[in-house]
Structure formats: C-alpha cells, structure tokens
C-alpha positions as CSV (number, residue, x, y, z in Angstrom):
1,M,-3.4,-4.2,-10.9
2,T,0.2,-4.6,-9.5
3,I,3.1,-2.3,-9.4
4,L,7.6,-3.6,-9.1
5,P,9.3,-2.5,-6.1
6,Q,11.5,-0.6,-8.7
7,E,8.3,1.0,-10.1
8,L,7.0,2.4,-6.6
9,K,10.6,3.6,-5.5
10,T,10.1,6.0,-8.5
11,L,6.9,6.8,-7.9
12,I,8.5,7.9,-4.2
13,D,11.4,9.6,-5.3
14,S,9.7,11.8,-8.1
15,K,7.8,12.6,-4.9
16,A,4.1,11.9,-7.0
17,D,1.0,12.4,-5.6
18,F,0.0,9.0,-4.8
19,L,-1.2,7.2,-1.3
20,L,0.7,4.3,0.0
21,L,-1.6,2.1,2.1
22,D,0.0,-0.8,4.3
23,V,-3.2,-3.2,5.2
24,R,-0.7,-5.1,7.3
25,E,-1.6,-5.1,11.0
26,E,-0.4,-1.8,13.6
27,W,1.8,-4.1,15.0
28,E,3.5,-5.4,11.8
29,Y,4.0,-1.7,10.8
30,E,5.6,-0.6,14.1
31,E,7.6,-3.6,13.9
32,Y,9.4,-1.5,11.0
33,H,7.5,0.5,8.0
34,I,8.3,2.4,4.3
35,G,5.9,5.2,4.9
36,G,1.9,5.7,4.2
37,L,-0.8,5.3,6.0
38,N,-1.9,1.9,7.6
39,I,-5.0,0.9,7.9
40,P,-5.1,-2.8,8.3
41,L,-7.1,-5.4,6.0
42,N,-9.7,-5.9,8.5
43,S,-9.9,-2.7,9.2
44,L,-11.1,-1.3,5.7
45,P,-14.2,-1.3,5.6
46,F,-14.7,1.0,8.7
47,R,-12.7,3.1,8.1
48,L,-12.7,3.8,3.9
49,Q,-14.2,7.5,5.0
50,E,-10.5,8.5,5.8
51,I,-9.4,7.5,2.0
52,A,-12.5,8.6,0.2
53,S,-11.4,11.6,-1.4
54,W,-8.1,9.0,-3.5
55,K,-11.2,7.6,-4.8
56,S,-9.8,8.9,-8.5
57,K,-6.2,9.0,-7.4
58,M,-3.1,5.9,-7.6
59,I,-3.2,4.2,-4.4
60,V,-0.3,1.8,-4.5
61,I,-1.4,-0.8,-1.5
62,H,0.8,-3.2,0.0
63,C,0.8,-5.9,3.1
64,K,4.3,-8.0,3.6
65,A,4.2,-10.7,1.3
66,G,1.1,-9.6,-1.4
67,T,-2.0,-11.6,-0.3
68,R,-3.6,-9.5,1.9
69,G,-2.9,-6.3,-0.5
70,R,-4.5,-8.2,-3.7
71,T,-7.2,-8.6,-1.2
72,G,-7.2,-5.0,-0.5
73,T,-7.1,-4.3,-3.8
74,K,-9.8,-6.1,-5.0
75,Y,-11.8,-4.7,-2.0
76,L,-11.0,-1.1,-2.7
77,L,-11.5,-1.6,-6.8
78,K,-15.0,-2.8,-6.1
79,H,-15.9,-0.2,-3.6
80,G,-15.1,2.6,-6.4
81,F,-11.3,3.3,-6.5
82,L,-10.5,3.4,-9.6
83,A,-6.7,3.4,-9.8
84,V,-5.3,0.8,-7.3
85,K,-2.2,-1.3,-7.7
86,N,-1.0,-3.8,-5.1
87,L,3.0,-3.8,-4.1
88,E,3.7,-6.9,-6.1
89,G,5.4,-9.3,-3.5
90,G,4.7,-7.0,-0.4
91,V,6.4,-5.1,1.4
92,Q,9.4,-8.2,1.9
93,A,9.8,-7.6,-1.9
94,F,10.4,-3.8,-1.5
95,I,12.8,-3.8,1.3
96,E,14.9,-6.5,-0.3
97,T,15.3,-4.3,-2.9
98,F,15.6,-1.1,-1.3
99,P,16.8,-1.8,2.1
100,Q,17.6,1.4,2.9
101,A,13.8,2.9,2.5
102,I,12.8,0.7,6.2
103,L,11.8,3.0,8.8
104,N,10.7,2.6,12.1
C-alpha cells in the first residue's frame, strides 16, 4: 500500500502508465509540486468521477509528509480503486531525495 521515493522515480523515468495524485491543498500545489493531478483530500469525495477511469490502474497518491496520502489511499481503496499506493514520506521525502524534481 506504499511506494518509496526511489520506486516512484523509477515509474516516472520509465514513463509508466499511472496517475500521480497530489491531495495537498491547491495553494500547497501552487507553491511547489512534482507533477500530477491536484485534488485536495477534502474534495476527493466530490471529485471521484475525475479519476474513475483509473479504478483498475495504478494510482500513486501523496501529500506533504504522508498522513493525508494514507487517508486518501484508504478512501480510494474503500471506493473500489484497486491499485493505490501512498508515497512514503510524502512529497517532502521525494524532493529530499530528488531535489531536481520540483516544479512550480
């Protein structure tokens, strides 16, 4: 149910078919991000239709440090999504490992 920053980097570099889902608030995403779709955690229940085509495909979900990502992962799994993984340590851990990956 989790993925390490190095594993995510491998997915990105290999151009794998997966959805990177950032569940931080919009202002956090605008401040910096690593790509992907931004749906804040509190908006997720109202925006499931936007990601419905990913129900049987891989989704990597992340927040800043991991807590909201875990909550979002559990929520998606409960609602029929089959391959959801939370980024261990969140985007902070990813950019500590790969600082060149920051987008803004």
